[in-house]
C-alpha positions, -999 to +999 in steps of 0.1 A: -680+709+682-667+681+698-678+651+676-675+611+677-679+591+647-682+554+651-665+537+623-645+565+615-618+542+602-638+532+575-646+545+540-675+571+550-662+576+584-628+588+574-644+610+548-667+626+572-638+630+596-620+650+569-652+672+564-655+680+603-617+686+606-617+708+577-644+734+593-626+730+628-645+707+649-627+687+675-630+646+663-626+614+680-634+581+665-644+552+676-637+515+656-629+482+660-607+477+629-623+444+624-610+422+591-639+426+571-610+438+550-574+445+555-572+462+589-541+481+579-560+501+558-582+511+581-555+521+606-541+543+577-572+559+573-575+564+609-542+580+617-546+605+586-580+618+598-564+632+630-589+624+650-586+607+687-589+571+685-605+548+706-603+513+697-636+493+709-659+471+699-698+482+700-710+450+715-688+457+746-707+479+763-679+489+787-653+503+761-683+521+745-688+536+778-651+544+784-646+562+751-675+585+756-665+596+791-630+600+780-639+623+752-670+637+761-686+649+727-714+670+721-726+649+694-723+614+677-725+601+641-730+569+644-716+551+608-704+517+629-720+486+614-713+452+595-721+464+560-729+441+530-759+421+517-745+392+506-725+384+539-756+392+563-771+361+546-740+339+553-740+349+589-772+370+603-761+364+635-731+388+634-754+414+617-779+416+644-748+417+669-732+444+656-758+464+641-784+460+665-768+450+700-745+474+692-765+504+682-787+495+717-753+500+734-742+532+719-777+544+724-780+536+761-746+550+770-751+584+752-781+587+772-763+577+806-735+602+794-759+633+785-752+633+748-787+643+732-774+647+694-772+616+668-770+609+636-775+575+624-764+559+592-793+536+580-795+526+543-815+521+512-816+485+515-848+489+540-866+499+508-860+465+494-879+459+461-901+486+467-924+488+437-926+525+437-901+550+425-884+570+433-883+557+474-897+584+495-893+579+532-930+579+539-930+546+516-941+516+536-911+493+542-924+461+535-901+445+506-867+439+526-851+409+513-816+407+532-808+405+572-784+438+566-815+452+558-837+442+587-809+450+613-807+486+595-845+491+601-848+479+633-818+503+642-838+532+628-865+523+652-842+517+680-830+558+674-866+564+671-874+551+702-848+565+722-853+599+711-890+597+725-883+582+759-853+601+764-861+635+743-829+631+721-826+647+687-817+618+663-816+619+626-813+587+603-798+588+570-806+564+546-774+563+523-778+549+487-742+531+471-719+552+482-686+552+461-656+571+457-618+568+469-612+546+498-643+527+492-641+491+504-622+469+476-652+443+475-677+470+464-685+471+427-668+505+414-638+497+432-635+459+417-646+472+383-621+500+379-594+473+390-600+444+369-608+465+338-574+485+343-556+448+348-579+434+318-595+408+342-628+395+339-656+412+359-683+394+374-718+405+363-747+392+384-778+393+362-789+408+326-774+441+335-804+456+337-803+460+377-798+500+388-784+518+418-790+555+427-746+561+429-737+586+455-704+599+455-687+602+491-686+640+491-723+646+486-729+618+514-705+638+539-724+670+528-754+654+538-742+640+572-729+675+581-759+690+572-782+668+592-755+672+620-761+712+622-799+706+617-809+681+645-838+689+660-857+673+690-872+640+682-868+618+652-864+623+616-854+601+583-839+612+552-827+599+521-790+608+508-786+598+470-777+609+440-812+610+423-800+594+391-805+554+391-778+537+366-780+503+353-752+478+358-744+480+320-742+518+322-721+514+348-694+491+330-698+517+301-689+546+326-657+527+338-643+516+303-648+552+294-631+564+323-603+535+322-598+536+285-599+500+281-626+474+273-645+452+301-642+416+300-672+403+313-681+370+332-720+367+334-734+350+367-770+346+379-785+370+401-774+372+436-799+366+464-805+396+482-797+419+458-825+442+454-836+454+413-834+488+417-825+519+442-836+551+435-837+581+460-866+608+464-844+634+481-869+659+483-875+663+518-838+662+521-833+690+498-861+709+516-850+704+553-812+698+551-804+717+521-791+688+503-782+686+467-760+664+452-736+675+427-709+650+416-723+629+385-714+592+382-686+595+356-671+625+373-674+605+405-655+572+385-629+595+372-621+612+407-622+573+421-598+564+391-570+594+399-570+583+432-567+546+426-534+550+407-521+569+436-539+565+467-536+586+498 
């Protein structure tokens, strides 16, 4: 199969391309190599995937069209997005432009190119401060608290509408707090490991009781490929998570055990836009995608720590 991965130079994208290549798929990536974090890191990751590289901005429809026509993929895995809750509060227009206009451009150009199979990366942030746990795909989505979450939910709806109007097969995957080798340097586990190892303080927002359903990147890519292989006509949505929420305090303790040092903690007030908890109900994904996360948090942090000491 020929598969184009948007955002393929990023964290989840580069791992997804590795998994596709390992099973023999022909791959290409589309990425704008923006400066949200060091573009040189992204270029190294992109080169290592062995995928054909298209440097393009989703907001520029002509470059998207050119990439699709040049590669002619059988399917698209759409991971490209401006990520992060807090930055979306600071610059919501950028998130709307990239995550909504960019997704619309990609969907329209896929239709024009005759590409009918798409996997879209959504986010657990669409649940916001959902009062019910665990979060299920059928839950009402009335508790969103960030512009980032708004763009992800709206992106899902664009996918749903395109699937209906143009007889596409589109699956949206709601990822829950992905971590592992190559993750963005601004994310919690990356920062905590670096700072604890160096004896530097780590910033903890709130009292440590907030919780996240951390999901190791290999479990995420397993879910992505399962969704790709099981695409059906119409639109579907699945939670892809770890099933075991962990408090912020428990996360710090796990990092301390793996790194072998005690954290120096700088306590700060809760951050606007941060949800209290996430917790994935993965029953639908288990039944329909045969999805079953396998990597525990401590094992995942151990693998990240090993990679951190000799990154590749």
